N, C-alpha and C positions, 0 to 999 in steps of 0.2 A: 824422528820425522823423516819422511822420504824426501831425499834431496835430488833425486834423478830429475833431469830437465824434462819439461813437458814435450819438447821437440828437440831432436838432435839429428841434423842432416850432415852427412859427410860426403863431399865430392859428388853431389847429385847432378846428373845429366839427363836431359829429356829432349828428344828430337821428334819433329813431325816432318817426315820425309827428309828433305835436305835442310830444313830450317832447324837451327839449334835454339830451342826455347830456353833451356837452362844449361849452363856450362860450368860444371864443377862447383856448384853452390854449396856453401857451408852456412848452417843456421843452427843456433841454439836458443831456445826459449825457456827461461826459468819458470818454475811454478809460481802462480799468483802474480804474474807480471802481464802488462799490456805491451805487446811487441808490435811496433809499426812496420809495415812493409810499403816502401815507396819506390817510385821510379817512373820514367816516361811510359807512354803507351807502347806496348810491344816489348817491354823490358823483361817479361816473364813472371810477373806477379800472379796473374790468374792461374797460370800453369802450376806454380808452386803451391798455391792455395788448394788447387784440385788434388795434388798429391797428398797434402795434409788431410784432406777429407776422404781419401781412399778412392777417388774417382779414377785414378790411373796409377801406374807404377813407374818409377824412374827407370831409365834405360841402364844406368849404372850408378854406383854409389850406394850408400847405406842410409836408410831413413828409419828412425825409431820415434814412436809416438806413445807417450805415457808409459815409457819403459819397454814397449813391445816393438819388435821389428815389423815393418810393413812389408808383407810378402804377397798379398793378393789384392788385386783391384776390386772395387765395389764391395769391399769387406773391411771398411775402416774399423779401427779398434773401438770398443765400448768407451763411452765417455766423451766422444767427439761430436760436435754439432756445428752447423753453420750453413753458409751458402756462398756460391760464386755466381757471377753474372746476374745477380738479383734473385730474390726468392721466387719459387714457383707457387702460384696460387690458383685456386679455382674461382674464376671471375663471377660465376653465377651464385656462389655461396657467400654468406656474410663472413665477417672476420671471425666471429665465434664458431661458425660452422666449419670454416677452414681449419681452425685449430682442433676442433673435435674430430674431423676426418683424419688429420695427421696423427692425433693421439690413437685413434682406432687402428691405423696402419701399423703403429708401433706396439700394438697390444696393450695400450693403456686404456683404462676406463675413463671416458670423457668427463664423468661426474666427479672424479677425484684427481684429475690430471693437473689441476691448478690453472685452468684456462682464464678464469676471471682475474686471478692474481697477476699472470704475465701480461694480460691486456692492460691492467692498471699500471704495471711497471713501465711499459713503453708509452703510456698516455693515450691509449685507444679505447678506453672504456666508453666514451660518449658515442663512438661509432661502431661498437662491437656488433650491432645487429644490422649494419649497413652492408650491402653487397660490395665486394671488393673491386668490381669492374669500374666503380666510380672513384676509386682511391687514387690519390696523387702518388707520384713516385716516392716521396718521402714517407707517406703512410704505408705503402707496400714494404718499404725497407724496415719500418718499425714492426710491421706484422711478421716479417721474416725473422726478425730478432726474437719476437715473442714465441714463434714456433721453435726456434732453437732452444729457448729457455725451458720449454716444456720437458726436455730430457735431463735437465739439471747437469749440464756438461761439465767435465773437468778441463776440456779444451774447447774454446769457442773460436771458430774460424769465420771471418767476415770479410766480404769483398765490397769495399766502398759503402760501409753502413751509413755514412752521413750524406750520401748522394741524394740530393733533392730535399733535404730537411730544412725546415724553417727554424728560427731561433728556439721556438718552444720544443720542437722535435729534437733538435740538437741537444738541448738541455736534458731531455728525458734519456736519450741514448747514452750520453756521457755519464749520467748519474748511474744508470744500470751497469755499464761496463766498469766503472770505478768501484762500485759495490761488489761486483763479482770478483774482481781482482783482490779486493781486501779479504774476501772469504776464501781465497785460495784457487779460484779458477784462473787458468791461463788464457789469454786472449791474443790471437794474431789477427790483425786487421790491415787491409790494404787501404791506402788513401792517397789522394792527390792534394789534400788540404794540409798545409803546414800548421794551421791552427789546431787541427785535430791531433797531430803529432805532439805539439807543444802542450796541449791540455790533458792528454791521456797517456802518452807513452813514456815509459821509463827507458826503453831501448828501441832502436830502429835499425832495420837493414834496408839499404838502398841498392836496387838492381838497375843495371843498364846493359842493354844487349845481352841479357841472360846471365850476366856475371855480377857478383857482389862487389860493389865499389866502396861500401862502408858498412860496418856492422858494429854496434856498440852503444854505450849510453848516449842519450839524446844530448846531454850537456857537452859531450866531447865533439859532437857534430857541429854545434853552434860556436864552440870555443875556437881558440887559435888566434894567430896574429895576422890573419888575412885582412887585407885592406878593403874597407867597405865605404860606399858613398853615403853621406849623411846630409840631411837638410839642417842648416844652421840659420836660425832666425834670432836677431838681436835688436836692441834698441838703437844701435848705430851700425847699420849694415856696411857702410863704406869703410869704417875703421876696422870692423871685424874681418872684412875681406883682406885688408892689408896685413893684419896680424896673422891670418891664416896662410897667406902667401909667404910670410917670413918664418913660419913655424917649422921646425924640423919634423920630417916624416909626414907632412901634410901637403896636399895639392888642392888647389881650387879648381873645380871642374866647371868649365864654361858651358859646354854643349850638353845640357841636362834636361831640357824641356821645361825648366822652371824660370827661364830668364825673364818671363813676363812679370814675375813677382820680385820687385826690387828689394824687398826686405829679406829675401832668402839667398843664401850662398850655399852651394853644394860643395862639400869638402870631402876629400878621400884620404883615408889613413887607417892605421891600426887602432885598436881600442886605447892602448896606452898613449899614443900620439894625440888622439882626440881628447882624452882626459886632460892632457897638458895644455892643449889649445883652449879648452873651456876655462881652465884655471887662469891662463894668460888674459883671456878676454875679460873675465870677471875682475882681475886685478887692475885692469885698465879702466874700471868704472862703467863697463858696458853690461847691461842686463842680457842674459841668455834666456830667450823665451821658448826656444824649441831646439832640440837636437835629436833627430829621429832618423833611423835608417831609411834610405830610399827604397831598398829591398830588405825585408827582415832577414836577420842573420841565418835562420834555418833555410829560408828559400835561397839565399845566396849560396850557402854551402851545397844545397841540393843541386842547383844549377851548375856550380863549378865542377862537382863530381861527375854528373851525368854528361855534361857537354864534353868534358875531358875524355871520357870513355868513348863517346860516339865519334869523336874526331881522331881517336887513336893516340891521344896524348898520354 
């Protein structure tokens, strides 16, 4: 079995005039994995995706895709498909006609290209013969994914594929991407949505100001002993607050925006400290009705990493 990574980037730098879009970026994407790319606006995500699609070349560093070095712009290696900044569509054509036109441009026979199959995969069968000028943002995103699937890619590169999707569309896209990864296709997708990272990605790279501030398994990003704020709702809020105030490693946070709810205390601490607090509260005969993060762990980790980079910490 070929164990070469689908993407290997070493020291990638890309500048636009005096603006440094990517600064020494390292990236490795294993075959058959969904790799998330996250970061604030302007972090360099779209620039990096463009390099993966062969739309531009890095100014320095080495980029290998599907085992081949990228040496020419506008000549991405075979087996790569996707889009950046949203898919380009012909608004006067129907969804089916758009896919047929794209198949023709690639030298495929529209009758055997599998157009109906990919439309079904992304949940657009019912609107296959509607003109795309009336499509919502989410429908255009799904059609862009269908266009990429026509090539049966080994590496799929997607820029905010969940942008504008309703719950049904989200389910379709996640199902398609999960199946592709299980069949051996590598996927690199940028997203601002932590729920997409959590639901889809086994690994994630976070960029801030053009630099990698984290790259690795998703569970390592959310793990750690960082202190997080949690909402604590109990059957005896007053006693629970007293116990929390006395618990080692726990602080009761007063200015939280939830003071209007007398049943809720917001407590700050590491996961082990919170576990011990819950045990203490239960031993005291108090029912714990809710213990949830004020900010989900993935989002908290993302904010901590990117804010630290932006402030020079």
